[in-house]
N, C-alpha and C positions, 0 to 999 in steps of 0.2 A: 620724273616726267615721263619716262619711257616704260613704266611698269605694265601698261596695257599693250605694249607693242609685242608682236610675235618675234621670235628669234630672227627670222628673215628681215623683218622691218627694222629691227635694231641694227642688223648688219648693213642695211641700206644707209642708215645714218652714219655708221662707222665708215663705210666706203665713200660716202659723200664728203666726210671730213678728210679722208685720205686724198680724194681727188682735189679738194680745195687746197690742201697743203702742197700737193704735187704741182698745181698751177701757180702756187705762190699767192693765192688769194687771201685777203685778210678776213674774209667771211665765207661761210658755206652758202653758196648761191643755189638757185633752183636747178641750174644745169648740173651741178654736182650731185644733187639728189636724183636727177634723172639718170645720171651715169650709175649711181648706186642701184637704182631700180632695174636698169638694164642688166646689171650683174646678178641681181638676186631674184628677179621675177621673170623667168624664161617665157612665161605665157605672154608677156608683152611683145616679144619678138614675133610671136605667132599672129599678133594683131597688126603688125607693121609689114610693109612690103619687104621683099627679100633684100638683104644688104643694108637695111635702114639703120641698124645699130652702128655699123661701121661709119655710115654717112653722118649720123648724129655726132659721133665722136669727132669726126673730121670738122664738122661745122663748129663744134664747141672749141676745138683747137684753134680754128681760124678766127673765131670771135673773141677769144680770151687773150688779153695782153700778156706778153711774155715777161714773167717776173722770176726772181730767184725763188726756188722752192722753200717752203716753211717746214720746219721740223714737225713731225707727226706728234711730238710730245707737247706742242703748243695747243692750248685749248682754243679752237677757233669758234667765234660766235656765229649764230645763224643770222643771215640777212633778214630784213623785215619781210621780204617776199617768202623766204623759206619758213619763217615762223608761221606765216599765214597758211602755207602749204601744209604744215604739220597740223595746224588747228583745223583746217578743212578736212584733212584725212580723218581726224578724230570725229568730226561732225558726220562724215560719210559713214563711218563705222556705227555711230549712234543711230543715224537715219535708217540704216539697214538692220538695226537691232543686233549688231555683232558685239560680243564682249571684248574682243581683241582688235587691235589696229594692225592690219597686215599690209603687205606691199601693195595690194590692190587698192587699199584705201589711200595710201600715199600717192599712187598714180592718179586717183580721182581728185585728190587734193591739188596735185600739179595742174590738172586740167581746169580746175575751178579758178586757179590764180591766172586768169586769162591773159594778162599783159606781161607775163614773165617769158623769158627767152626759152625756157624748157617747154612750156605749153605751146609756144609758137612752133618749135621744132616738131612736136607731136602733131599739131594741127596740119602742118605742111605735108605730113604723111597720112593724113586722112583720119586721125583719131579725134573723136568728138566726145564731149562729156556725156551726153545722153546715151549714145551708143555704148560707151564703155561702162556706164552704170548698169545697163541692161546685161552686158557680158558678165559683170561681177555677180549680179543676181543669178544668172544662169549657172555660173561656176559653183556658187554656194549651194544651189539646188542639187547639183551633181554630188557635191560633198555630202550633203544631208542624205542623199540616196545611196551613198557609199561607193560611187563610181569614180571619185577623185580623192587624192590624198589630202587630208586637211593640213593647211599650212601651219596651224597652231601646234602641230606635232613636229614640224620641221624647223 
């Protein structure tokens, strides 16, 4: 399933699983994917207001019921919303004619899943799908011109 994912995008899913187990969640939810993206996609913090990453973590902490942590060796399934986020990420990569699915595509996938908690947190901070899509296109243009490091190498 993850063969088209860049190394960073795979780490997003790994960290999402880690976050879900840390919260004791029976599923990998969209907010866990968002936490993984915040960890692996530093460009996102540049799109958000200062201190937003910490505020997002706090909102997720406040929103998430306190449960006993789950062992990281337990294979947690994706929630239906998270499955759609990954599918939307793949669609975004295809729409942009990108061979690989990167962290930026997963971010776009989150924003497309409009009714999820993670997208709500991003919208509260001014991130919109259409603006973010434009930013991804601009970043890819810089990569093609050689002014930014390609994530597929990282």
